[in-house]
SEPA-88161 format. One record per residue (C-alpha): residue number from 0; z, y, x negated; residue in three letters. Coordinates in steps of 0.05 Angstrom, whole numbers, plus 32768, in hexadecimal, padded with zeros to 4 digits. Example, Ala and Ser with C-alpha at 12.3 -4.5 7.8 and 13.67 -1.06 7.14 Angstrom:
BEGIN
- resi/pz/py/px/resn
- 0/809C/7FA6/7F0A/ALA
- 1/808F/7FEB/7EEF/SER
This chain:
BEGIN
- resi/pz/py/px/resn
- 0/7DF8/7F11/7F01/UNK
- 1/7DE1/7F5A/7F0C/UNK
- 2/7DA0/7F4D/7EEB/UNK
- 3/7D93/7F0F/7F13/UNK
- 4/7D5A/7F12/7F48/UNK
- 5/7D82/7F23/7F8C/UNK
- 6/7D67/7EDF/7FA7/UNK
- 7/7D84/7EB8/7F70/UNK
- 8/7DC3/7EE5/7F70/UNK
- 9/7DD0/7ED8/7FB8/UNK
- 10/7DC7/7E8C/7FB3/UNK
- 11/7DF4/7E8A/7F7A/UNK
- 12/7E2F/7EB1/7FA0/UNK
- 13/7E25/7E83/7FDB/UNK
- 14/7E2C/7E45/7FB0/UNK
- 15/7E63/7E5F/7F86/UNK
- 16/7E9D/7E48/7FB5/UNK
- 17/7E77/7E04/7FC7/UNK
- 18/7E76/7DF0/7F80/UNK
- 19/7EBA/7E05/7F71/UNK
- 20/7ED6/7DDF/7FAE/UNK
- 21/7EB5/7DA0/7F8F/UNK
- 22/7ED4/7DA7/7F4C/UNK
- 23/7F1A/7DBA/7F65/UNK
- 24/7F1B/7D7F/7F98/UNK
- 25/7EFC/7D52/7F60/UNK
- 26/7F2C/7D6A/7F23/UNK
- 27/7F5F/7D9A/7F3C/UNK
- 28/7F76/7DCD/7F0B/UNK
- 29/7F5A/7E0F/7F33/UNK
- 30/7F5A/7E3C/7EF5/UNK
- 31/7F2C/7E16/7EC7/UNK
- 32/7EFF/7DF9/7EFF/UNK
- 33/7EF1/7E45/7F11/UNK
- 34/7EE5/7E57/7ECA/UNK
- 35/7EB4/7E1A/7EC4/UNK
- 36/7E8F/7E32/7F04/UNK
- 37/7E89/7E78/7EE9/UNK
- 38/7E68/7E5D/7EAA/UNK
- 39/7E38/7E35/7ED8/UNK
- 40/7E2A/7E6F/7F00/UNK
- 41/7E1B/7E96/7EBC/UNK
- 42/7DEF/7E60/7EA3/UNK
- 43/7DC7/7E5B/7EEA/UNK
- 44/7DC0/7EA6/7EE2/UNK
- 45/7DA2/7EA8/7E9D/UNK
- 46/7D74/7E67/7EAF/UNK
- 47/7D5F/7E67/7EF5/UNK
- 48/7D30/7EAA/7EF5/UNK
- 49/7D07/7E90/7EBB/UNK
- 50/7D06/7E43/7ECA/UNK
- 51/7D0A/7E43/7F16/UNK
- 52/7D43/7E31/7F4A/UNK
- 53/7D52/7DE4/7F40/UNK
- 54/7D3C/7DB8/7F7F/UNK
- 55/7D8D/7DAC/7F87/UNK
- 56/7DAE/7DED/7F6D/UNK
- 57/7DF3/7DD9/7F83/UNK
- 58/7DED/7D95/7F63/UNK
- 59/7DD6/7DBD/7F20/UNK
- 60/7E12/7DE8/7F27/UNK
- 61/7E43/7DB2/7F2F/UNK
- 62/7E24/7D8C/7EF6/UNK
- 63/7E24/7DC4/7EC3/UNK
- 64/7E6D/7DDD/7EDB/UNK
- 65/7E87/7D92/7ED7/UNK
- 66/7E65/7D8E/7E8C/UNK
- 67/7E89/7DD0/7E7F/UNK
- 68/7ECC/7DBB/7E95/UNK
- 69/7EC7/7D78/7E72/UNK
- 70/7EB4/7D9C/7E32/UNK
- 71/7EEE/7DCD/7E3B/UNK
- 72/7F22/7D96/7E42/UNK
- 73/7F02/7D6F/7E08/UNK
- 74/7F10/7DAA/7DE1/UNK
- 75/7F59/7DAF/7DEA/UNK
- 76/7F81/7D80/7DC0/UNK
- 77/7FC0/7D86/7DEB/UNK
- 78/7F9B/7D6E/7E2B/UNK
- 79/7F7E/7D28/7E12/UNK
- 80/7FA3/7D01/7E46/UNK
- 81/7F83/7D31/7E7A/UNK
- 82/7F3E/7D25/7E5C/UNK
- 83/7F45/7CD6/7E66/UNK
- 84/7F59/7CE5/7EB1/UNK
- 85/7F20/7D14/7EBC/UNK
- 86/7EEE/7CE8/7E99/UNK
- 87/7F02/7CB1/7EC7/UNK
- 88/7F00/7CDA/7F03/UNK
- 89/7EBC/7CF3/7EF2/UNK
- 90/7E7D/7CCC/7F0B/UNK
- 91/7E49/7CBB/7ED8/UNK
- 92/7E15/7CE2/7EFB/UNK
- 93/7E3B/7D21/7EF3/UNK
- 94/7E30/7D1E/7EAC/UNK
- 95/7DE8/7D0C/7EA6/UNK
- 96/7DC1/7D2D/7EE2/UNK
- 97/7DBC/7D52/7F21/UNK
- 98/7DD4/7D14/7F4C/UNK
- 99/7E19/7D34/7F4D/UNK
- 100/7E0A/7D54/7F90/UNK
- 101/7DCF/7D2C/7F9D/UNK
- 102/7DDF/7D33/7FED/UNK
- 103/7E03/7D77/7FF5/UNK
- 104/7DFE/7D76/8040/UNK
- 105/7E2B/7D35/803C/UNK
- 106/7E61/7D5D/8014/UNK
- 107/7E96/7D85/8035/UNK
- 108/7E94/7DD2/8029/UNK
- 109/7ED9/7DEE/8012/UNK
- 110/7EC6/7E30/8015/UNK
- 111/7EFD/7E3F/804A/UNK
- 112/7F32/7E14/8025/UNK
- 113/7F1B/7E3F/7FE5/UNK
- 114/7F2A/7E80/8012/UNK
- 115/7F6F/7E66/8027/UNK
- 116/7F80/7E53/7FD9/UNK
- 117/7F6A/7E96/7FC1/UNK
- 118/7F97/7EBC/7FF7/UNK
- 119/7FD1/7E91/7FE0/UNK
- 120/8012/7EB7/7FF3/UNK
- 121/802F/7EB2/7FAE/UNK
- 122/7FF7/7EE2/7F9D/UNK
- 123/7FF9/7F2E/7F9D/UNK
- 124/7FC7/7F55/7FCD/UNK
- 125/7FA2/7F6E/7F8A/UNK
- 126/7FA3/7F21/7F75/UNK
- 127/7F88/7F06/7FB5/UNK
- 128/7F4E/7F3C/7FB9/UNK
- 129/7F3A/7F2C/7F6F/UNK
- 130/7F3C/7EE0/7F71/UNK
- 131/7F16/7EE2/7FB6/UNK
- 132/7EDC/7F0A/7F9A/UNK
- 133/7EDB/7EDD/7F5B/UNK
- 134/7EDF/7E99/7F74/UNK
- 135/7EC8/7EA3/7FB8/UNK
- 136/7E9C/7EDC/7FB1/UNK
- 137/7E79/7EC4/7F72/UNK
- 138/7E84/7F0E/7F50/UNK
- 139/7E8D/7F11/7F05/UNK
- 140/7ECA/7F31/7EEA/UNK
- 141/7EA0/7F6B/7ED8/UNK
- 142/7E85/7F74/7F1D/UNK
- 143/7ECA/7F77/7F3A/UNK
- 144/7EE5/7FA0/7F0A/UNK
- 145/7EB1/7FD7/7F13/UNK
- 146/7EB6/7FD5/7F5B/UNK
- 147/7F04/7FE4/7F56/UNK
- 148/7EF8/8017/7F1F/UNK
- 149/7F24/7FF2/7EED/UNK
- 150/7F19/7FD9/7EA6/UNK
- 151/7EF8/7F96/7EA3/UNK
- 152/7F34/7F7C/7E79/UNK
- 153/7F67/7F94/7EB0/UNK
- 154/7F42/7F6E/7EE2/UNK
- 155/7F3A/7F2D/7EB6/UNK
- 156/7F84/7F2E/7EAB/UNK
- 157/7F8E/7F38/7EF7/UNK
- 158/7F63/7EFE/7F07/UNK
- 159/7F7F/7ED2/7ED2/UNK
- 160/7FC5/7EDC/7EED/UNK
- 161/7FAC/7ECC/7F31/UNK
- 162/7F93/7E8A/7F1D/UNK
- 163/7FCF/7E79/7EF2/UNK
- 164/7FFB/7E87/7F30/UNK
- 165/7FCB/7E5D/7F5C/UNK
- 166/7FD3/7E21/7F2A/UNK
- 167/801C/7E2D/7F24/UNK
- 168/8025/7E28/7F72/UNK
- 169/8008/7DDF/7F6B/UNK
- 170/7FE6/7DE7/7FB1/UNK
- 171/7FAD/7DB3/7FBE/UNK
- 172/7F67/7DCD/7FD5/UNK
- 173/7F76/7DBC/801F/UNK
- 174/7F78/7DE6/805F/UNK
- 175/7FBD/7DF6/8075/UNK
- 176/7FD6/7DD9/80B6/UNK
- 177/7FFA/7DFB/80F0/UNK
- 178/801A/7E3C/80EC/UNK
- 179/8011/7E45/80A0/UNK
- 180/7FC3/7E3F/80B0/UNK
- 181/7FC5/7E76/80E0/UNK
- 182/7FEB/7EA1/80B0/UNK
- 183/7FC3/7E94/8075/UNK
- 184/7F85/7EA0/80A2/UNK
- 185/7FA0/7EE3/80B4/UNK
- 186/7FA9/7EF5/8063/UNK
- 187/7F64/7EDE/805B/UNK
- 188/7F49/7F13/8091/UNK
- 189/7F78/7F49/8073/UNK
- 190/7F5A/7F40/802A/UNK
- 191/7F16/7F42/8045/UNK
- 192/7F27/7F81/8071/UNK
- 193/7F42/7FA5/802E/UNK
- 194/7F04/7F8F/800B/UNK
- 195/7ED9/7FB1/803D/UNK
- 196/7F02/7FF4/8047/UNK
- 197/7F01/7FFB/7FF7/UNK
- 198/7EB5/7FF2/7FF7/UNK
- 199/7EAC/8021/8036/UNK
- 200/7EDB/8059/8021/UNK
- 201/7EEB/804D/7FD4/UNK
- 202/7F30/8066/7FBE/UNK
- 203/7F19/8087/7F81/UNK
- 204/7EDE/809D/7F58/UNK
- 205/7EA2/80C7/7F60/UNK
- 206/7E80/80A0/7F9A/UNK
- 207/7E93/809C/7FE3/UNK
- 208/7E86/8052/7FED/UNK
- 209/7E7E/8012/7FC1/UNK
- 210/7E46/7FF0/7FEC/UNK
- 211/7E4A/7FAF/7FC4/UNK
- 212/7E90/7FA4/7FD8/UNK
- 213/7E83/7FB2/8022/UNK
- 214/7E4A/7F81/801B/UNK
- 215/7E6F/7F4B/7FFF/UNK
- 216/7EA8/7F51/8034/UNK
- 217/7E77/7F4D/8068/UNK
- 218/7E57/7F12/8049/UNK
- 219/7E9A/7EEA/803B/UNK
- 220/7EAF/7EFC/8087/UNK
- 221/7E71/7EE0/80A1/UNK
- 222/7E7D/7EA2/8078/UNK
- 223/7EC6/7EA1/8098/UNK
- 224/7EAD/7EAA/80DE/UNK
- 225/7E7C/7E70/80D3/UNK
- 226/7EB7/7E43/80BC/UNK
- 227/7EE3/7E59/80F5/UNK
- 228/7EB4/7E6E/812D/UNK
- 229/7EE6/7E66/8164/UNK
- 230/7F19/7E97/8143/UNK
- 231/7F0F/7EDA/8169/UNK
- 232/7F32/7F01/8136/UNK
- 233/7F02/7EF1/8100/UNK
- 234/7EC9/7F00/812D/UNK
- 235/7EEC/7F43/8142/UNK
- 236/7EF4/7F4F/80F1/UNK
- 237/7EA8/7F42/80E6/UNK
- 238/7E93/7F6C/8122/UNK
- 239/7EC0/7FA7/8107/UNK
- 240/7E9E/7FA0/80C5/UNK
- 241/7E58/7FA4/80DE/UNK
- 242/7E66/7FDC/810F/UNK
- 243/7E84/8007/80D9/UNK
- 244/7E51/7FF9/80A4/UNK
- 245/7E1D/8008/80D5/UNK
- 246/7E2F/8052/80C4/UNK
- 247/7E29/8051/8078/UNK
- 248/7DE1/806E/8073/UNK
- 249/7DFB/80AC/809B/UNK
- 250/7E41/80B4/8076/UNK
- 251/7E22/80D9/803E/UNK
- 252/7DF2/810D/8034/UNK
- 253/7DB7/811F/8004/UNK
- 254/7DEA/8133/7FCD/UNK
- 255/7E19/80FC/7FDA/UNK
- 256/7E44/8127/8004/UNK
- 257/7E72/810F/803E/UNK
- 258/7E5A/8115/8084/UNK
- 259/7E8D/8109/80BB/UNK
- 260/7E7F/80DF/80F2/UNK
- 261/7E77/811A/8124/UNK
- 262/7E45/8135/80FC/UNK
- 263/7E1A/80F4/80E6/UNK
- 264/7DD6/80EE/80F3/UNK
- 265/7DDE/80B1/8124/UNK
- 266/7D92/809F/811B/UNK
- 267/7DA4/808B/80D9/UNK
- 268/7DD7/8057/80EE/UNK
- 269/7DBE/800F/80E3/UNK
- 270/7DB3/7FFA/8129/UNK
- 271/7DAC/7FAD/8117/UNK
- 272/7DF4/7FAD/80FD/UNK
- 273/7E08/7FD5/813E/UNK
- 274/7DE7/7FA8/816A/UNK
- 275/7E04/7F68/8148/UNK
- 276/7E49/7F82/8145/UNK
- 277/7E48/7F96/818B/UNK
- 278/7E2D/7F54/81A4/UNK
- 279/7E64/7F33/817C/UNK
- 280/7EA0/7F5A/8194/UNK
- 281/7E84/7F57/81DA/UNK
- 282/7E82/7F0B/81D7/UNK
- 283/7EC8/7F02/81BF/UNK
- 284/7EEF/7F36/81E4/UNK
- 285/7EEE/7F16/8228/UNK
- 286/7F09/7ED2/820C/UNK
- 287/7F52/7EEC/820F/UNK
- 288/7F89/7F17/81EF/UNK
- 289/7F64/7F3B/81BB/UNK
- 290/7F84/7F48/8177/UNK
- 291/7F82/7F89/8149/UNK
- 292/7F3D/7F78/812A/UNK
- 293/7F1B/7F71/8171/UNK
- 294/7F3E/7FB3/818A/UNK
- 295/7F24/7FD9/814C/UNK
- 296/7EE1/7FBB/8151/UNK
- 297/7EDF/7FD2/8198/UNK
- 298/7EF0/8019/8183/UNK
- 299/7EB5/8013/8150/UNK
- 300/7E88/7FFC/8187/UNK
- 301/7E9A/803B/81B7/UNK
- 302/7E87/8067/817C/UNK
- 303/7E49/8043/816B/UNK
- 304/7E30/803F/81B5/UNK
- 305/7E36/808A/81BE/UNK
- 306/7DF0/80AD/81AF/UNK
- 307/7E0E/80F2/81A0/UNK
- 308/7E57/8102/8183/UNK
- 309/7E67/812A/81C6/UNK
- 310/7E53/80E7/81F2/UNK
- 311/7E8B/80C0/81CE/UNK
- 312/7EBF/80A4/8203/UNK
- 313/7EFD/80C0/81E5/UNK
- 314/7F26/80A5/8222/UNK
- 315/7F12/8060/8215/UNK
- 316/7F22/8065/81CB/UNK
- 317/7F64/8083/81DD/UNK
- 318/7F71/8047/8202/UNK
- 319/7F5C/8014/81D1/UNK
- 320/7F8A/803A/81A0/UNK
- 321/7FC2/8036/81D0/UNK
- 322/7FB8/7FE5/81D5/UNK
- 323/7FB5/7FE0/818B/UNK
- 324/7FF8/8008/817E/UNK
- 325/801A/7FC8/81A4/UNK
- 326/8013/7F9E/816A/UNK
- 327/8043/7FC7/8143/UNK
- 328/804E/8009/811B/UNK
- 329/8014/801D/80F6/UNK
- 330/800C/8065/80DC/UNK
- 331/7FC0/805D/80D1/UNK
- 332/7FBC/8045/811E/UNK
- 333/7FE9/807F/8132/UNK
- 334/7FBF/80B1/8109/UNK
- 335/7F7B/8097/812B/UNK
- 336/7FA3/809C/816F/UNK
- 337/7FB5/80E3/8163/UNK
- 338/7F6A/80F6/8157/UNK
- 339/7F56/80D4/819D/UNK
- 340/7F90/80F9/81BD/UNK
- 341/7F76/8137/81A1/UNK
- 342/7F30/8129/81B8/UNK
- 343/7F48/8119/81FC/UNK
- 344/7F7E/8148/8209/UNK
- 345/7F71/8182/81D9/UNK
- 346/7F83/8197/8191/UNK
- 347/7FCB/81AC/81A2/UNK
- 348/7FD8/8169/81C1/UNK
- 349/7FBA/8146/8185/UNK
- 350/7FE9/8172/8152/UNK
- 351/8022/8158/817D/UNK
- 352/800A/810F/8177/UNK
- 353/8006/8117/8127/UNK
- 354/8051/811A/8126/UNK
- 355/8054/80CC/812C/UNK
- 356/8029/80BE/80EF/UNK
- 357/8048/80F9/80C8/UNK
- 358/808B/80D4/80D0/UNK
- 359/8076/809D/80A2/UNK
- 360/807F/80AB/805C/UNK
- 361/803E/8084/804C/UNK
- 362/8016/80B3/8074/UNK
- 363/803B/80F5/8075/UNK
- 364/8011/8114/803A/UNK
- 365/7FD4/80E5/8042/UNK
- 366/7F92/810D/803F/UNK
- 367/7F7B/80F6/8082/UNK
- 368/7FB8/810E/80A8/UNK
- 369/7FB2/814E/8087/UNK
- 370/7F67/8154/8097/UNK
- 371/7F73/8144/80DD/UNK
- 372/7FA7/817A/80E4/UNK
- 373/7F7B/81A7/80C3/UNK
- 374/7F42/819C/80F8/UNK
- 375/7F6E/81A5/8133/UNK
- 376/7F8C/81E5/8115/UNK
- 377/7F42/81FB/810D/UNK
- 378/7F34/81E9/8158/UNK
- 379/7F6E/8216/8169/UNK
- 380/7F55/824B/8144/UNK
- 381/7F8C/8250/810E/UNK
- 382/7F5E/8256/80D4/UNK
- 383/7F8E/8265/809F/UNK
- 384/7FBC/822A/80A5/UNK
- 385/7F7D/81FC/80B0/UNK
- 386/7F5E/8211/8074/UNK
- 387/7FA2/8207/804D/UNK
- 388/7FA6/81C0/806B/UNK
- 389/7F62/81AD/8058/UNK
- 390/7F71/81C6/8010/UNK
- 391/7FAD/819E/8010/UNK
- 392/7F8A/815F/8026/UNK
- 393/7F54/816A/7FEF/UNK
- 394/7F8F/8168/7FBB/UNK
- 395/7FA5/8122/7FD9/UNK
- 396/7F67/8100/7FD8/UNK
- 397/7F4B/80DC/7F99/UNK
- 398/7F06/80D5/7FB8/UNK
- 399/7ED7/8107/7F99/UNK
- 400/7EA9/810D/7FD7/UNK
- 401/7EE4/8115/8007/UNK
- 402/7F04/8148/7FD6/UNK
- 403/7EC8/8176/7FD5/UNK
- 404/7EBE/8170/8025/UNK
- 405/7F00/8183/8033/UNK
- 406/7EFE/81BA/8003/UNK
- 407/7EC0/81D4/8020/UNK
- 408/7EDE/81D1/8069/UNK
- 409/7F16/8203/804D/UNK
- 410/7EE3/8230/802A/UNK
- 411/7EBD/8238/806A/UNK
- 412/7EFB/8248/809A/UNK
- 413/7F12/827B/805F/UNK
- 414/7EC9/8296/8055/UNK
- 415/7EA7/8292/809A/UNK
- 416/7E5F/82A4/809B/UNK
């Protein structure tokens, strides 16, 4: 859909989960329904720009996808019994015109149920992400593969396995209840958080960010927030994304080089996103006990509200990380807390605080920890050890702009002007 006008593309991505929900609820068989919806989306992408968007675009997509599904079943001799059941279950109007969804407002929106289904516990984290972007996000396999820097065939296999797993689980398209619903909602939020993070700081490649992924994560989180408006953690996740993504325009220089937070031109931050995110987190925090996403959003708000880096309220940020640490051991939280300790109590205290995240084998050689150590050593005037730490950090990152930035910091310490 990359060649489609942005307005049409946005409409198709908005309608994709709704149309898939109609088909899965009507026919079952998530995998074949999803294939049929993708074919309908492709047909719309080819026809609508020239012929115009139908009066009832959702009904058009449901009709075309239903026909594709029926054609597929008819073409498989081994599924003749299923064809009979499918034909009996299909309203005649679905086969002849746009009346399949004549009154879309009267139909249920199954987008939330689809999000839960795509984050099924039987799926791997990678499978959940891929299936969510494909089935709910409306992205093509090629788009998802490009975003994650893997061959299209690899991503196609990943999505196919995920769909087969969902089908094998035999779970109906319905919202879980009770504790299972809360757990699955937590998984949905986590998947969206991972997608956003991959887009905000890509784990590989030549570019620092993959904006399309972050934009899709924000879009889906807005959808989730609209579907569960009273869930404070979902609101916190959306606020965190908005407040973080607001800084994107200032994160890179003219040549794509990394610009760290303390050196960014804050006039380039997206103030509309800052205002929206700040208002959102300010609205939900007073409701009661805050969760991890709300606290992280509060940290982001403190950063974004500072007109200059030196105006940052680091004691408040340290207090927030102390609160965040109460949710359980997390090496990333411990690393961020060490940064705050160093900014409040000095670089020596910051180095001491790095002992906690360094004790975790997942973080011990991570480039961010090594870069933080280098920063504190440089603040203490230990230029030789600091330069070596920066070079070691550069060796441990796969991201091109980050590697160049860390190498340049080492060079400046070794060759001061």
